[in-house]
N, C-alpha and C positions, 0 to 999 in steps of 0.2 A: 499815266499820272492823273489824267482827268478823271478816270474812274475812281482813283484813290480819294481824291478830294470830294467826289460825289458821295462816297461812302462815309467820309468824315462828317458830312452834313446830315446824315440820317440819324434819327433818334435811335437809341439802343433798345430795340424791341425784341432781340433774340432772347428766348427764355434760356434757362440753364439747359442748354441744348447743345432757350427757346428757352433751379435755385432752387442705460442697459449695458452691460459689460460684455464685450466680445471675447471669444476664446483667444488664447495666447499662442497656440501651436499651429504652425503652418502645415499644409498638406504636403505629403512627400512628392506630389506631382507639381507643387508650386515651384516655379523657377527660382524664387527667392530662397527656397528651403535647401538649395544645393549646398550652402555653406553651413547648415545645421541650425543655428539659432534663429529666433524671430527677427533679429536685426541683421541677419546675414545678407539681406538685400543690399545693405550698404557695405557691410564688412567684407563681403565676398570679393569685392573689387579693390581691396585696400592698396594693392601694389600700384594701382593707376592714379592714386591721389597725388597731386603735385606737392612737392616739398614745401614746408613752411605753412604758416597760418593763411587762412583764406576767408573771404566773406561772400556770401551768396545773398542776393536780393530776390525775394520771391513775391510775386503779385498774385493774390487770390481774391475771390469775391466773398461776400458774407454768406457762406454756405451753412453756417451753424449759429446758435445763439450768441456765442462769444468767439467770433472767428479768429482773432489774433491769439487769444489765450488757448483756444482749442487746437490751433495749429502748433503752438509751442509745445503743448503736451504731446501731440502726435509725433513731433520730431525728437522727443527725448532719446529714444534708442539710437537714432542717427547721430545726434550730437554726442552721445556717450561714446559711440564708436569712432568719432572724429572730433576730439576735444579742441583741436586747433582751428576748427571751422566755425565761423559765426554765421548763423542764418537769421536774416532780418526779414520779417513778415510785413508786407504792406497790403492793407485791405482796400480794394477798390469797390466803389458803389457800382451796382449793375447799370445804373442810369448813365454813368459817365465812363464806364470801363472801355467801351468800344472806341471812343474818341481818344482816350489816353493810349490805348494799345496801338492804334493806327498811327498816332502822332509819334510814338516811340519807335515804331517800325520805320517810319520815314526819316526820322532824325538820327537813328542809330544810337539813341540814348535810352535804353530800356533795362528791364530786369534780367536776371540770369534765368530764372525759372518762372513760367507764367501759366496760369489757369486760363484755358480757352473753352468757351462753349463749342460744342461739336460743329455747329454751323459756321463758326469763325475760322476753323482750321484750314479749309481749302483756300479762302481768300488770303489769309496771311502767308500761307505757303506760296501762293501765286505771286505775292508781293515780294518774296525772297527774304522775309523777316525771320524765318525759323531755320535752325541748324538741322541738318540731316541726322536722323537717329538710326540710320541703317545698322551701325555697329551695335547699338543697344538692342535693336530688333533681333540681331543674330544671337545675342546673349539670352534674351528673355522670351523670344519667339512670340511676338505680339499676336500674330495671326492665330496661333494655336492656344495660347494661354489666356486670352481675353475673350469676352463674349463676341461671337462672330459679327454682330451688327456694328460693333465699334471699330472694326477694321476700316470701314469706309472713310472715316475722318482721319484715322491714323496715317493712311496713305491715300490722299485725295486722288480722284480719278484723272486729274490733269497733271499729276506729279509722278515721277519715277522713284520717289524716295519716301520713306516713313519720316514724318516730321513731328509727330506727337504720339503720346502713349495714353490710352484710356485711364482715367482716374476713378470716376464714379458715374453712375447712370441714374436717369430720372424716368420712371415709368408711372403710369396712373391707373391703378385698379379702381374698382367700384367700392365705395364705402356705403354701407347701408345700415338702417336702424333695425336691429334684431327684434325689438319690442313691437315696432310698427308692422313688420312682416308677420309676427305671430298673431297680432290682432286682426290683420287682414287675411290670415290663413294663406300666406304665400310661402311656398317652399323655395328657399334660396337656390336650390339645385335646378329649379325650373327656369332660371334666367340664363341658361347656357347658350341660347340662340336668340337672334333678333325677334323671332316670333314669340318665344317664351318670355323674353324681356318685355315686349310690348304688352303681352297678356298680363304680366305681373303688375305693370304700372297701371293698367286699366283697373285691375282688381283693387289695388291700393286706393285709387281715386274713388271707386264705388263704395269703399268701406267708410269714407268720410271721417276718418280719425282726426281728432282735434288736439291741438297743442296750445294751451293758454287761450282757448276760444277760437283759434284759427285752424282751418282745415290743413292738414299736412299735405304738401304737394308731393306727388310721386317722384319727381326728379327736379333737380335744379342745375342749370348750366348757364353761364353768362353769355352776353351778346357782344356787340361790336366794340364796346369800350374796354374790353379785356385785352391783356397783353398776350393771351394764349389763343387768339382767334384761330390761327392756322393749326396749332396743335390740337384744338378741340374738334376740328373737322377731319383731321387726318385719319383717325382710326376707322371712321365710318366710310370714308372714300376707299381706303385700302381693303377693308373687310368685304366690300362689295366687289372687289376685283379691279377697282380703278386706281389711278395714280395721279401725281402732279405732272411729272415729266415722262417722256418715252424712255424705254430701257437704256438707250444711249445717252439720254439727257440732253438731246438737242432740240426738243420741241415740247410744248405743253399739251397735255391730254386731259385737262380738267373737264372738257365738255363731252368726253366719251360717254356712251350709255352706262358703262360700269361706274364711272366717277359720279355721274348724275344720280344714279340709283342711291349711292351712299349719301350724297348731299341732301337729296329729297327726303330720305328716311329721317335724317337728323332734324331737318326743318319741320317734319311732320310731328315731332314731339312737341313743338310749339303750336302747330296748327291744331292738334288734337286737344290742346289744353293741359297736357301732362307736365309741361314746363311752362310756368306762368309767363305771360308776355312782359310782365314787369321786370323779369330777370334780364330781358334784352338790353336794359340800361345799366346792368351791374357788371362788376369784374369778378375775377376768381376769389379775391379776398372777401368780398361781400357775400358771395354765394356760400363760401366756406363758413362764414359767420352765421348764415341762415341755418346751415346744418347743425352747428354747435348749439344754436338756440332752439332746435327741435322742429324747425319749420319744413324740413325736407326728409323724405324717406330714403333717397339715394342721391349720390353725386359722385363724379369722378375727380380724383385729386391725386397729387403726387404722394409717394410713400412717406414723405416728411410729415404728412398729416398724422400718421400713426404716432410719431414721436410727440407731437403736440398733445394728442389725446391721452398719452401715457404719463406725461410730466405733470407734477403738481403745480398749482397756481403760483407758488413762490418762485418757480423756475420758468414761469411764462407759459405753462400748459393749462389743461383743463381737466386733469385727472380728478375724479371724485364727483364730476357733474353727472347729471342723468344720462346725457348722450354718451359721455365717455364710458359709462358702465353698460351701455346697450347698443353697441355697434359691432359690425363685422366687416370683412372685406371679401370681395369676389373677383374672379376673372371677368373682364368685360365680355359681353356676349359675342359669339361668333356670327359673322355675317354670312350671306349666301355663298361667298367664295372661300372665306377663311376667317380666322380670328387674328386680328392685327391690332397692336397698340402702339401709340407714339412712344419712341424712346429718345430722350434727349440726354443731357449730362455734360460732363466736362472732361477734357484731356489736359495733360501737362506737356509743355513744350519748352525748348531752350531757345532764347532769343539769340540771333546772330551777333548781337552787340556784347554778349557775355564775354568777360575776360577770363573766365574759368569754366569753359564748356565741359571739360571732363568731369569736374567736380559737380557741376550742375546736372549732368546725366546721371551721376550716382544718386543724387537726391531724388531725381525723377524715378529711378529704379526702385529706391526704397519705398516711396509713397504709392507706387503702382503695382509692383511685382512682389511685395511682401504681404502675405495674406493677413498677418496680424495687424499691419498698418491699415489695410483695406477694411478689415472688420471693425477696427477701432473707429475709423472715420465714419463708417456706416452707422455705428451706434450713436456717435455724436451728432451727425447731421440728419440722419433719416434717409438719405439717399442710399442707393444700393451699390455694392462693389462692382467693378468692371472685370475683376479677375475671377475666372470661372471656379478655381479651386476654393475660393472663399465661401461659396454656397454650400460646401460640404460641412460647414461648421454647425454645431448644435444651435447656434444663435438663430439659424433659420429653421432647422428641422424640429426643434423642440417647442416652437411657438406657432399656433394655428394661423395667425395673421401673417407672420413672416414666411410661413410655408407658401402662402398664396403669392407673396412677393417673389419668392424663388420660382414658383411655377409660372408666373407671368412673363418672366424674362425671355423665354424662347420665342414669344410672340412679338417681341419688340421690333420696331422698324424705324429707321432713320431717314431723313431727307437726303436727296442726292448730294454726294460730296463733290460738288463742283463750285468753282470760285464765284460764279454769278448767282448762286442760290440766295445769298444774304440779301441782295438788293431785290430779288424777286419776292422774297418773303416780306420784307419790310415796306417796300415801295409799291408793291402791286397786290399781293395776296391779302395783306391786312385790310386793305381798302375794299377789294372786290368781294372777298368772303364776308367781310363785315357788313357790306350792303345787303347780303342775303337775309340777315336778321331783320332789317327794316322791311324787306319784302314779306317775310314770314309774319311779322307783327302788323302788317298793313299800315305802315306809317304814312306812306304816300299814295295809297289807293288799294284796291282789291288785289288779293294774292292770286298768282297763277304760276304754273310750272314754266310757262313760256318766258315769264320775267326772270325766273331763276336761270333758265338756259341762256337767255340773252346776256345776263351778267357774266356767266362763265365763258361765253363766246368772246366777250370783251376782254376778260382776263387772259384767255388764250392769245388773243391778238397782241396784248401788251407784253406778255411774257415772251412770246416768240420774237417780238421786236427787240427785246432786251438781250436775248440769247444771240440773235444774229449780229447785233452791235458788238457783243463781246468777241465773237469769233472773227469779226472783221479786224479787230485789233490783235487777236491771238489765233491766227489761222493754224499754227502748229498744234494747237490743243485738240483739233478735230481728230487727228491721228491718234493722240493719246487716249481720247474717249473710245475710239474703236478698239484700241489695244486692251483697255481696261474691261470693256464689255466682253471681248473674246476670252480674256482671262477668267472672268466671272462664270462664263458658260463652261 
């Protein structure tokens, strides 16, 4: 219980992890299509609906421009199939969601269906707050029907049960200015590797292209004041062959040679002047605004950026602007070991306090295993479907940018699905990795790789201590980690 209240005290720093019209026909391979129509994800289990009217309370985050209205529209097929069911949507702010969720878990007074960031699932599972969805898993085959990476959070490594179902994913391609690349004579295809990426950035800088009198920076990424600090480092660490934790998840390996190689490459983009030091004081929203203003040639952002650039100003977008008419998307460059990208997103779960868990599971089934619902929400929010069959839709194949979104998915990677990851990320990594930006910008003195290594050594010590404290309170989970590792092999 002490750990629970420590988590309650943490600021909610997990992103949606870690926040156009779709086709209407489901794929024959889609589990939800077994009943025939697009709404069969709900109707197919009609016999299991409890008799009489029912009400479901659903907690979601602001994943789209009008979250409550958008969810109501998304649920129309489900409500049509179940006219006696009332679905009440409650939208939680990301900044307060974690506190509300953990409070509800402890008090036993929570929603029926809840959206959870992927990194939240293991902790709330460990807390005993979620209903087992093993029966739903047998019906829709989560392991096979959804993107492989999402399985980790659906069945956390210290659990023997499936406790959530993937809803949507968050991946971050490279957005780039097609006009700037043309002026600098940079071929987008040349950015496929770290070496090619670095050479392209150097070439853009050498071209000295100006925007409203300012030289366009080759790249922009934020520093320690961003909520995505850990997510921003992750692809570089993984692509170099490094990692945050050991394969079993029982110790930190951030100071390994491979992890350090990725960290140093990322920091070198600041050291070489390719990413301005002034960005070290900015967050993602500010850097994204710099791209919109024409100040950046490249930056990494969630696929939701594409929706913003396509929507007209009256709907909150920037369609019609110079940048909106001159941008493209690329796969992030492959590192010396592989190409890896951070994959966050959200799952849906049923709270143990639900009075109508069977009905709640049916709603989860509709939102996650119905390809029409998956595509519709992707169109609304800009996030990508978690259901594999949804990517067969022309919505992705007929659009060049969304084809890149489809192609990036196999390279997605998630954080370890262990209950102690949340505290590691928020209480340790945000601080330790954030300090690296001060070192790169020479805020407190001359830069050196030794200082970077010392900071990662300190992070390893902190994280290992956190893990050991967790296992002291939960010794039975060591065996579960061994079992999950053996099953993965």
